[in-house]
DOGU-187357 format. One record per residue (C-alpha): residue in one letter; chain; x negated, y, z negated. Coordinates in steps of 0.05 Angstrom, whole numbers. Layout:
<recs>
["A","A",[X,Y,Z]];
...
</recs>
This chain:
<recs>
["X","A",[-915,534,-132]];
["X","A",[-847,520,-102]];
["X","A",[-818,455,-132]];
["X","A",[-810,421,-64]];
["X","A",[-881,441,-42]];
["X","A",[-907,414,-109]];
["X","A",[-874,347,-95]];
["X","A",[-904,342,-26]];
["X","A",[-972,358,-54]];
["X","A",[-966,304,-108]];
["X","A",[-945,252,-56]];
["X","A",[-1011,260,-19]];
["X","A",[-1039,212,-72]];
["X","A",[-1024,142,-45]];
["X","A",[-1019,111,-115]];
["X","A",[-969,164,-137]];
["X","A",[-930,156,-73]];
["X","A",[-925,80,-80]];
["X","A",[-899,86,-151]];
["X","A",[-848,139,-132]];
["X","A",[-824,100,-71]];
["X","A",[-813,38,-114]];
["X","A",[-776,80,-166]];
["X","A",[-733,110,-112]];
["X","A",[-714,42,-83]];
["X","A",[-696,15,-151]];
["X","A",[-655,78,-167]];
["X","A",[-617,69,-101]];
["X","A",[-602,-4,-116]];
["X","A",[-584,10,-189]];
["X","A",[-536,66,-171]];
["X","A",[-501,39,-109]];
["X","A",[-538,74,-53]];
["X","A",[-531,9,-15]];
["X","A",[-502,-27,45]];
["X","A",[-490,-100,63]];
["X","A",[-551,-130,96]];
["X","A",[-543,-142,170]];
["X","A",[-598,-193,172]];
["X","A",[-580,-240,114]];
["X","A",[-519,-276,86]];
["X","A",[-454,-241,69]];
["X","A",[-473,-234,-5]];
["X","A",[-538,-197,8]];
["X","A",[-544,-122,-1]];
["X","A",[-600,-73,10]];
["X","A",[-610,1,0]];
["X","A",[-588,49,54]];
["X","A",[-644,88,90]];
["X","A",[-657,152,51]];
["X","A",[-706,209,48]];
["X","A",[-754,209,-11]];
["X","A",[-746,284,-21]];
["X","A",[-692,335,-1]];
["X","A",[-703,372,64]];
["X","A",[-708,448,68]];
["X","A",[-647,483,98]];
["X","A",[-637,559,101]];
["X","A",[-587,579,49]];
["X","A",[-553,628,96]];
["X","A",[-541,574,149]];
["X","A",[-510,526,99]];
["X","A",[-466,579,69]];
["X","A",[-444,600,139]];
["X","A",[-418,531,158]];
["X","A",[-389,517,90]];
["X","A",[-349,582,94]];
["X","A",[-323,561,163]];
["X","A",[-297,493,142]];
["X","A",[-226,514,123]];
["X","A",[-220,546,192]];
["X","A",[-247,482,225]];
["X","A",[-195,442,185]];
["X","A",[-140,489,210]];
["X","A",[-165,485,281]];
["X","A",[-162,409,282]];
["X","A",[-93,411,250]];
["X","A",[-66,461,300]];
["X","A",[-96,424,360]];
["X","A",[-65,359,334]];
["X","A",[3,392,332]];
["X","A",[-1,422,402]];
["X","A",[25,367,448]];
["X","A",[18,407,513]];
["X","A",[-54,424,497]];
["X","A",[-73,352,480]];
["X","A",[-37,325,541]];
["X","A",[-69,374,590]];
["X","A",[-137,370,557]];
["X","A",[-141,294,557]];
["X","A",[-105,280,623]];
["X","A",[-168,263,662]];
["X","A",[-200,226,603]];
["X","A",[-142,178,592]];
["X","A",[-144,159,665]];
["X","A",[-214,132,658]];
["X","A",[-222,115,584]];
["X","A",[-177,58,561]];
["X","A",[-193,69,487]];
["X","A",[-172,142,487]];
["X","A",[-112,123,530]];
["X","A",[-89,72,478]];
["X","A",[-92,124,423]];
["X","A",[-54,174,466]];
["X","A",[-2,121,482]];
["X","A",[10,111,407]];
["X","A",[14,186,397]];
["X","A",[68,192,451]];
["X","A",[109,136,421]];
["X","A",[105,167,352]];
["X","A",[125,234,382]];
["X","A",[184,202,418]];
["X","A",[205,173,351]];
["X","A",[207,243,322]];
["X","A",[144,235,278]];
["X","A",[176,192,223]];
["X","A",[121,217,176]];
["X","A",[107,290,193]];
["X","A",[48,295,144]];
["X","A",[-23,280,166]];
["X","A",[-85,276,123]];
["X","A",[-153,295,149]];
["X","A",[-218,277,114]];
["X","A",[-262,311,165]];
["X","A",[-336,322,174]];
["X","A",[-363,377,219]];
["X","A",[-435,364,239]];
["X","A",[-487,417,257]];
["X","A",[-559,423,278]];
["X","A",[-599,486,269]];
["X","A",[-618,515,337]];
["X","A",[-687,547,347]];
["X","A",[-670,570,418]];
["X","A",[-619,620,393]];
["X","A",[-668,645,339]];
["X","A",[-729,660,382]];
["X","A",[-762,597,354]];
["X","A",[-763,626,283]];
["X","A",[-743,570,235]];
["X","A",[-720,620,182]];
["X","A",[-669,648,231]];
["X","A",[-646,583,263]];
["X","A",[-571,585,276]];
["X","A",[-524,527,261]];
["X","A",[-493,497,324]];
["X","A",[-437,447,321]];
["X","A",[-452,377,345]];
["X","A",[-382,349,335]];
["X","A",[-323,343,287]];
["X","A",[-309,273,260]];
["X","A",[-235,261,247]];
["X","A",[-237,186,233]];
["X","A",[-278,146,183]];
["X","A",[-324,204,165]];
["X","A",[-379,169,126]];
["X","A",[-425,178,66]];
["X","A",[-385,229,27]];
["X","A",[-377,176,-26]];
["X","A",[-453,172,-35]];
["X","A",[-475,244,-31]];
["X","A",[-473,257,-106]];
["X","A",[-514,194,-119]];
["X","A",[-566,218,-70]];
["X","A",[-567,287,-102]];
["X","A",[-580,256,-170]];
["X","A",[-633,210,-140]];
["X","A",[-671,269,-110]];
["X","A",[-667,308,-176]];
["X","A",[-695,246,-211]];
["X","A",[-752,237,-162]];
["X","A",[-772,310,-165]];
["X","A",[-770,309,-241]];
["X","A",[-815,247,-241]];
["X","A",[-865,287,-199]];
["X","A",[-863,344,-250]];
["X","A",[-819,391,-210]];
["X","A",[-752,420,-230]];
["X","A",[-711,453,-175]];
["X","A",[-663,508,-195]];
["X","A",[-588,503,-184]];
["X","A",[-595,554,-129]];
["X","A",[-645,509,-93]];
["X","A",[-605,445,-103]];
["X","A",[-531,455,-117]];
["X","A",[-493,396,-146]];
["X","A",[-453,358,-94]];
["X","A",[-384,331,-112]];
["X","A",[-361,307,-44]];
["X","A",[-341,239,-72]];
["X","A",[-293,271,-121]];
["X","A",[-265,318,-68]];
["X","A",[-251,262,-18]];
["X","A",[-219,219,-72]];
["X","A",[-175,278,-91]];
["X","A",[-156,286,-18]];
["X","A",[-131,215,-15]];
["X","A",[-95,224,-82]];
["X","A",[-63,288,-57]];
["X","A",[-32,250,1]];
["X","A",[-11,194,-46]];
["X","A",[24,245,-91]];
["X","A",[58,277,-30]];
["X","A",[88,209,-13]];
["X","A",[125,214,-80]];
["X","A",[126,141,-101]];
["X","A",[76,124,-156]];
["X","A",[87,50,-144]];
["X","A",[63,55,-72]];
["X","A",[-10,38,-55]];
["X","A",[-67,69,-15]];
["X","A",[-89,22,41]];
["X","A",[-161,23,65]];
["X","A",[-163,-8,135]];
["X","A",[-234,-34,141]];
["X","A",[-280,-69,191]];
["X","A",[-280,-144,201]];
["X","A",[-349,-141,169]];
["X","A",[-360,-79,126]];
["X","A",[-433,-58,119]];
["X","A",[-422,11,90]];
["X","A",[-384,-18,31]];
["X","A",[-411,24,-27]];
["X","A",[-392,90,6]];
["X","A",[-319,65,12]];
["X","A",[-316,32,-56]];
["X","A",[-342,95,-91]];
["X","A",[-280,133,-69]];
["X","A",[-236,77,-94]];
["X","A",[-270,74,-162]];
["X","A",[-265,150,-172]];
["X","A",[-191,147,-156]];
["X","A",[-181,93,-208]];
["X","A",[-213,138,-261]];
["X","A",[-169,197,-243]];
["X","A",[-105,158,-234]];
["X","A",[-112,92,-271]];
["X","A",[-48,63,-244]];
["X","A",[-59,78,-170]];
["X","A",[-66,14,-129]];
["X","A",[-118,12,-73]];
["X","A",[-116,-45,-23]];
["X","A",[-169,-63,29]];
["X","A",[-148,-101,91]];
["X","A",[-177,-115,160]];
["X","A",[-134,-107,222]];
["X","A",[-135,-183,228]];
["X","A",[-103,-187,159]];
["X","A",[-48,-138,176]];
["X","A",[-12,-175,232]];
["X","A",[46,-190,185]];
["X","A",[55,-120,155]];
["X","A",[128,-100,158]];
["X","A",[171,-38,161]];
["X","A",[234,-34,120]];
["X","A",[277,29,125]];
["X","A",[216,63,154]];
["X","A",[171,44,97]];
["X","A",[107,5,109]];
["X","A",[96,-58,67]];
["X","A",[33,-100,63]];
["X","A",[38,-166,25]];
["X","A",[103,-140,-5]];
["X","A",[72,-75,-30]];
["X","A",[96,-7,-4]];
["X","A",[40,35,26]];
["X","A",[36,110,14]];
["X","A",[-28,126,51]];
["X","A",[-64,89,107]];
["X","A",[-139,108,107]];
["X","A",[-175,83,170]];
["X","A",[-248,65,160]];
["X","A",[-247,27,226]];
["X","A",[-212,35,293]];
["X","A",[-259,86,323]];
["X","A",[-293,40,373]];
["X","A",[-266,-6,427]];
["X","A",[-299,-68,399]];
["X","A",[-260,-58,334]];
["X","A",[-193,-62,369]];
["X","A",[-160,-121,403]];
["X","A",[-88,-125,428]];
["X","A",[-61,-146,360]];
["X","A",[-100,-90,325]];
["X","A",[-67,-39,371]];
["X","A",[1,-69,355]];
["X","A",[-14,-62,280]];
["X","A",[-37,10,288]];
["X","A",[26,28,326]];
["X","A",[69,-4,273]];
["X","A",[33,35,218]];
["X","A",[36,100,257]];
["X","A",[112,93,265]];
["X","A",[120,83,190]];
["X","A",[131,133,134]];
["X","A",[61,122,106]];
["X","A",[15,182,111]];
["X","A",[-42,167,159]];
["X","A",[-115,189,153]];
["X","A",[-122,203,209]];
["X","A",[-57,203,247]];
["X","A",[-63,188,321]];
["X","A",[-59,262,338]];
["X","A",[-114,279,289]];
["X","A",[-156,224,320]];
["X","A",[-145,254,389]];
["X","A",[-162,324,364]];
["X","A",[-232,299,347]];
["X","A",[-249,273,417]];
["X","A",[-309,302,454]];
["X","A",[-264,326,511]];
["X","A",[-224,369,463]];
["X","A",[-289,396,435]];
["X","A",[-311,415,505]];
["X","A",[-245,450,523]];
["X","A",[-244,488,457]];
["X","A",[-311,519,476]];
["X","A",[-282,550,539]];
["X","A",[-270,626,540]];
["X","A",[-207,648,503]];
["X","A",[-184,578,484]];
["X","A",[-194,587,409]];
["X","A",[-147,647,412]];
["X","A",[-91,597,426]];
["X","A",[-101,572,354]];
["X","A",[-126,634,317]];
["X","A",[-88,699,321]];
["X","A",[-145,731,281]];
["X","A",[-200,744,333]];
["X","A",[-253,751,279]];
["X","A",[-241,679,257]];
["X","A",[-242,655,330]];
["X","A",[-308,691,341]];
["X","A",[-339,662,277]];
["X","A",[-321,591,298]];
["X","A",[-342,603,370]];
["X","A",[-410,628,347]];
["X","A",[-427,557,324]];
["X","A",[-411,527,393]];
["X","A",[-468,508,440]];
["X","A",[-461,499,515]];
["X","A",[-407,446,531]];
["X","A",[-389,427,602]];
["X","A",[-334,388,636]];
["X","A",[-354,331,682]];
["X","A",[-286,326,715]];
["X","A",[-286,316,790]];
["X","A",[-281,391,804]];
["X","A",[-329,443,830]];
["X","A",[-347,462,758]];
["X","A",[-357,389,740]];
["X","A",[-401,378,801]];
["X","A",[-444,439,783]];
["X","A",[-452,414,711]];
["X","A",[-472,344,736]];
["X","A",[-523,373,785]];
["X","A",[-551,418,731]];
["X","A",[-563,359,685]];
["X","A",[-592,316,740]];
["X","A",[-642,371,755]];
["X","A",[-659,382,681]];
["X","A",[-640,319,642]];
["X","A",[-682,336,581]];
["X","A",[-640,397,568]];
["X","A",[-574,361,558]];
["X","A",[-537,305,522]];
["X","A",[-486,262,558]];
["X","A",[-429,245,510]];
["X","A",[-373,193,518]];
["X","A",[-309,193,476]];
["X","A",[-341,149,422]];
["X","A",[-358,152,348]];
["X","A",[-404,110,304]];
["X","A",[-474,126,330]];
["X","A",[-513,99,389]];
["X","A",[-467,122,444]];
["X","A",[-497,187,470]];
["X","A",[-546,190,528]];
["X","A",[-611,230,527]];
["X","A",[-670,248,570]];
["X","A",[-684,213,636]];
["X","A",[-624,167,623]];
["X","A",[-579,228,632]];
["X","A",[-602,234,704]];
["X","A",[-598,159,716]];
["X","A",[-528,151,689]];
["X","A",[-500,212,725]];
["X","A",[-530,189,790]];
["X","A",[-502,119,779]];
["X","A",[-432,146,766]];
["X","A",[-436,194,824]];
["X","A",[-368,223,841]];
["X","A",[-328,166,811]];
["X","A",[-272,174,760]];
["X","A",[-317,143,707]];
["X","A",[-353,210,702]];
["X","A",[-290,243,674]];
["X","A",[-296,200,612]];
["X","A",[-358,240,591]];
["X","A",[-376,312,573]];
["X","A",[-443,347,577]];
["X","A",[-474,386,520]];
["X","A",[-535,430,515]];
["X","A",[-590,395,476]];
["X","A",[-599,431,410]];
["X","A",[-672,439,388]];
["X","A",[-675,441,312]];
["X","A",[-734,461,267]];
["X","A",[-783,406,249]];
["X","A",[-800,393,176]];
["X","A",[-837,339,138]];
["X","A",[-807,283,96]];
["X","A",[-814,210,77]];
["X","A",[-760,163,104]];
["X","A",[-751,100,62]];
["X","A",[-723,41,101]];
["X","A",[-720,-32,81]];
["X","A",[-784,-66,105]];
["X","A",[-816,-3,134]];
["X","A",[-881,31,113]];
["X","A",[-868,98,79]];
["X","A",[-910,156,104]];
["X","A",[-902,230,118]];
["X","A",[-862,240,182]];
["X","A",[-840,299,225]];
["X","A",[-765,301,218]];
["X","A",[-703,340,237]];
["X","A",[-639,345,196]];
["X","A",[-565,347,215]];
["X","A",[-517,381,166]];
["X","A",[-449,350,154]];
["X","A",[-395,392,121]];
["X","A",[-335,355,95]];
["X","A",[-265,384,95]];
["X","A",[-197,362,72]];
["X","A",[-130,382,101]];
["X","A",[-60,356,88]];
["X","A",[2,384,121]];
["X","A",[55,380,175]];
["X","A",[74,422,236]];
["X","A",[97,481,193]];
["X","A",[64,476,125]];
["X","A",[-6,464,97]];
["X","A",[-7,431,28]];
["X","A",[-82,425,20]];
["X","A",[-140,457,58]];
["X","A",[-210,462,29]];
["X","A",[-284,451,41]];
["X","A",[-308,388,6]];
["X","A",[-383,389,2]];
["X","A",[-440,369,48]];
["X","A",[-492,317,65]];
["X","A",[-553,314,109]];
["X","A",[-574,260,157]];
["X","A",[-647,263,175]];
["X","A",[-686,227,230]];
["X","A",[-756,226,256]];
["X","A",[-771,271,316]];
["X","A",[-764,235,381]];
["X","A",[-705,194,356]];
["X","A",[-643,220,391]];
["X","A",[-585,191,352]];
["X","A",[-565,205,279]];
["X","A",[-523,146,253]];
["X","A",[-544,116,186]];
["X","A",[-512,47,191]];
["X","A",[-530,45,265]];
["X","A",[-603,49,242]];
["X","A",[-621,117,271]];
["X","A",[-627,163,211]];
["X","A",[-631,168,135]];
["X","A",[-587,199,82]];
["X","A",[-613,265,55]];
["X","A",[-596,326,13]];
["X","A",[-608,400,25]];
["X","A",[-662,441,-10]];
["X","A",[-641,513,-1]];
["X","A",[-689,569,13]];
</recs>
């Protein structure tokens, strides 16, 4: 019997299942698969939601999107260095979305200053769902369709290898041993750490530090700390600092160099700053100061803009990818992962898209320029929100995307305080990528592993810390 099928069969026994669930929870807590508790005091931690077993993913689909990641990295990099494209693409968005407008304002000021630090670092994650519609409803032939590319604070790469080991441990406890072909080892944590160290080395001052800019309250702490601890093993003398925006009001620039508490900063790694409620006026001032410095940013303001939903929608238009890829075969391979994406600008095309979604709201997702989970609009609410916005400028702050219908599988989602039972679930594949370079040269560009986020059917969003999904790994078939 297939190892994964054998595990599912064994878990039918309630006594076995209860023992395995307890083992899995204790493994998670013992190995750092944790987050700060949102319901208790600041020193309380709990395990992150996770799947008890890996979820089946077609090997061909995973290999397809992994092989594309270097091209996705290059696409984001080239978009980020095309001022005219970003300006024209985001013109309507920045008129209605203050958050995106603030990032664009920083970008323009950095550009006017001549880009004091020409290098940008991207720790990216490109997310996909398998689409049954394009495969004639055959799960074995389901095609990967891109949901989005995350260019800021891409999460959970630091925990993917822990989850991989946990799933191997659980399957072994159930008497099953997957082959390396079925479950390949994931080293995303090491790759992401090496990406940060690569930028630190490019700064060429071993006394300078790497600065993690973190939330006022950090819940996803272990994911971030794991990268820090791996870096300290690779480069014992590298200094990593963690500061909130509220603790950076007095950061200074001397001869272009960024100093925090008297320490020169080589790399600024943002794990916050992707949502309006994370940024007040002083935080924007701090970000501008850091962007104008010689520190290498992850992401720079232009990388941040390149990951907006509006850019994603424009890139899906006919012939746009050819602006960034001279090789048509590469453009076609990337384009093959795009699903239907529609502008909601106040134009005839935008009106047609809005009317289409109002007529068939269950076929679309309404997406604002936001990250972090919990922002997209689904189902009947698509109709309600579009009708409420009508022909106002507010509508231009959104895009419309075809709803992707992925294959349904079975798994057990383990959440704090929840009963664990077999559930119908769908999985989203996240492919990590690392790119470091400037306008003319690429120093690093590589695919950096993957992670799955799995949710029960009927649950629209997929954010882990936002409470919508669970961490997962891929079982290839």
